[in-house]
Wavefront OBJ file of the C-alpha trace (Angstrom):
o trace
v -0.049 -0.060 0.029
v 1.113 3.472 -0.706
v 1.731 5.639 2.496
v 0.495 8.641 0.836
v -2.970 7.148 0.304
v -3.151 6.152 3.985
v -2.172 9.537 5.529
v -5.622 11.165 5.202
v -7.205 8.060 6.733
v -4.640 8.207 9.662
v -5.189 11.953 10.240
v -8.921 11.458 10.317
v -8.537 8.576 12.760
v -6.237 10.714 14.941
v -8.750 13.517 14.971
v -11.539 11.218 15.918
v -9.492 9.773 18.814
v -8.613 13.083 20.142
v -12.186 14.291 20.022
v -13.256 11.051 21.983
v -10.467 11.748 24.630
v -11.563 15.393 24.768
v -15.287 14.656 25.219
v -14.874 11.687 27.800
v -15.418 14.138 30.540
v -18.484 15.794 29.219
v -21.827 14.051 29.004
v -22.937 12.681 25.572
v -25.657 14.435 23.967
v -29.022 13.045 25.073
v -31.024 10.992 22.477
v -34.148 10.437 24.708
v -36.060 12.052 27.439
v -34.542 9.626 30.034
v -30.961 10.712 28.872
v -31.968 14.320 28.956
v -33.129 14.271 32.489
v -30.179 12.113 33.549
v -27.812 14.751 32.050
v -29.769 17.523 33.848
v -29.569 15.618 36.999
v -25.788 15.198 36.638
v -25.432 19.035 36.078
v -27.644 19.878 39.050
v -25.682 17.677 41.435
v -22.496 19.701 40.498
v -24.272 22.928 41.405
v -24.349 24.234 45.101
v -27.836 24.542 46.159
v -27.654 25.633 49.846
v -30.682 24.217 51.460
v -32.973 21.215 51.416
v -36.409 21.439 49.546
v -38.569 20.101 46.723
v -39.380 21.888 43.615
v -41.256 20.944 40.382
v -40.290 23.189 37.331
v -42.386 23.289 34.030
v -40.408 24.276 31.048
v -39.961 23.897 27.262
v -36.787 23.519 25.124
v -36.066 24.652 21.618
v -34.688 22.407 18.987
v -31.088 23.353 19.892
v -31.582 22.526 23.721
v -31.974 26.137 24.927
v -34.784 27.301 27.183
v -38.054 28.265 25.194
v -39.533 31.146 27.536
v -39.267 31.237 31.113
v -39.491 28.123 33.376
v -42.469 28.024 35.592
v -42.476 26.695 39.161
v -45.546 24.679 39.762
v -44.605 23.304 43.260
v -42.151 24.189 45.909
v -41.635 23.120 49.563
v -38.756 23.951 51.796
v -38.233 21.890 54.877
v -36.828 24.457 57.188
v -38.099 28.145 57.302
v -40.615 29.260 54.772
v -38.828 32.604 54.510
v -35.975 30.696 52.736
v -38.369 29.629 49.948
v -37.471 32.369 47.602
v -33.744 31.955 48.111
v -34.058 28.221 47.493
v -36.082 28.964 44.281
v -33.387 31.382 43.134
v -30.658 28.851 43.713
v -32.350 26.213 41.875
v -33.260 28.531 38.843
v -29.537 29.567 38.737
v -28.451 25.888 38.810
v -30.869 24.981 36.057
v -29.832 27.924 33.996
v -26.291 26.760 34.321
v -27.271 23.506 32.737
v -28.677 25.183 29.653
v -28.535 24.740 26.765
v -29.015 21.138 27.211
v -26.858 18.918 24.934
v -29.308 16.951 22.951
v -29.261 15.246 19.453
v -30.998 16.767 16.449
v -33.541 14.030 16.519
v -34.372 14.674 20.153
v -34.491 18.400 19.552
v -37.005 17.873 16.787
v -39.236 15.767 18.946
v -39.398 18.018 22.073
v -39.029 21.414 20.615
v -41.682 23.579 22.221
v -43.387 20.797 24.095
v -43.854 21.187 27.836
v -41.589 19.252 30.152
v -41.471 18.901 33.921
v -38.722 18.053 36.289
v -39.000 17.437 40.015
v -35.879 18.153 42.111
v -35.710 16.775 45.719
v -32.877 17.923 47.786
v -32.679 16.275 51.196
v -30.724 17.787 54.024
v -28.596 15.379 56.085
v -30.332 16.434 59.329
v -33.839 15.770 57.885
v -34.881 12.139 57.608
v -37.592 12.222 54.901
l 1 2 3 4 5 6 7 8 9 10 11 12 13 14 15 16 17 18 19 20 21 22 23 24 25 26 27 28 29 30 31 32 33 34 35 36 37 38 39 40 41 42 43 44 45 46 47 48 49 50 51 52 53 54 55 56 57 58 59 60 61 62 63 64 65 66 67 68 69 70 71 72 73 74 75 76 77 78 79 80 81 82 83 84 85 86 87 88 89 90 91 92 93 94 95 96 97 98 99 100 101 102 103 104 105 106 107 108 109 110 111 112 113 114 115 116 117 118 119 120 121 122 123 124 125 126 127 128 129 130
């Protein structure tokens, strides 16, 4: 075989290998709702939300994974002081915002674009046994 003919193939393989190594630390684009919510869960676990509570957020995504409109809180419960509720909601909103745009495949983007989604986040405090 001629080495000159193999050179483009070897370069392409090297580029693919480097991109796989570089992307190993990032979550793969979601191809299903289960994968999407799993990726959002992983992202939220990295965020620092100060207190325990429970919140349900109603939102929609665009085809590219960015938020479509403003997310709406449909349920919130804080286990400590009710005065901390707004601070809890702000910290969850900031954490969710840091996870956007969601990394999704084009096929999932076409399937969910503009459709309502809901996510329930439950954060338990170590002192609370619920």
